[in-house]
C-alpha positions as a Python dict, from the first residue, in 0.01 Angstrom:
ca = {
    (1, 'M'): (0, 0, 0),
    (2, 'T'): (102, 376, 29),
    (3, 'F'): (-157, 622, 16),
    (4, 'E'): (58, 947, -110),
    (5, 'G'): (-102, 1318, -21),
    (6, 'L'): (-319, 1166, 201),
    (7, 'N'): (-408, 1168, 606),
    (8, 'P'): (-606, 877, 725),
    (9, 'L'): (-669, 1054, 1049),
    (10, 'E'): (-785, 1415, 859),
    (11, 'M'): (-1162, 1440, 805),
    (12, 'E'): (-1245, 1574, 396),
    (13, 'T'): (-1452, 1903, 405),
    (14, 'D'): (-1846, 1996, 358),
    (15, 'A'): (-1722, 2105, 59),
    (16, 'Q'): (-1576, 1817, -63),
    (17, 'Y'): (-1805, 1561, 2),
    (18, 'R'): (-2079, 1753, -149),
    (19, 'K'): (-1839, 1726, -424),
    (20, 'K'): (-1837, 1341, -451),
    (21, 'A'): (-2209, 1378, -386),
    (22, 'T'): (-2291, 1533, -761),
    (23, 'A'): (-2042, 1354, -895),
    (24, 'Y'): (-2191, 1020, -790),
    (25, 'R'): (-2518, 1188, -879),
    (26, 'T'): (-2403, 1285, -1260),
    (27, 'S'): (-2205, 879, -1324),
    (28, 'P'): (-2390, 644, -1536),
    (29, 'E'): (-2385, 421, -1244),
    (30, 'Y'): (-2604, 574, -1040),
    (31, 'G'): (-2886, 660, -1311),
    (32, 'K'): (-2849, 281, -1378),
    (33, 'M'): (-2879, 210, -1022),
    (34, 'I'): (-3212, 395, -1000),
    (35, 'S'): (-3338, 276, -1315),
    (36, 'L'): (-3251, -40, -1110),
    (37, 'Y'): (-3482, 62, -802),
    (38, 'P'): (-3765, 262, -815),
    (39, 'V'): (-3838, 246, -445),
    (40, 'L'): (-3499, 422, -446),
    (41, 'E'): (-3516, 649, -658),
    (42, 'T'): (-3896, 773, -504),
    (43, 'S'): (-3673, 744, -147),
    (44, 'I'): (-3468, 972, -284),
    (45, 'K'): (-3701, 1224, -370),
    (46, 'D'): (-3895, 1228, -88),
    (47, 'C'): (-3604, 1304, 153),
    (48, 'K'): (-3477, 1598, -85),
    (49, 'G'): (-3419, 1875, 81),
    (50, 'E'): (-3403, 1755, 412),
    (51, 'N'): (-3171, 1837, 652),
    (52, 'P'): (-2885, 1576, 767),
    (53, 'V'): (-2824, 1528, 1125),
    (54, 'A'): (-2558, 1704, 1197),
}
């Protein structure tokens, strides 16, 4: 298997991770998961605005 254009040792930038996170949070799969697990939804809301550990 080959992955053209990808360097497996190179990390993505913060902007790339944020773009992926935004796309994920707006996906139908994410909405379905949140509706199935109300505790998860509460936990996510409680963490909103927190800064990740650097």
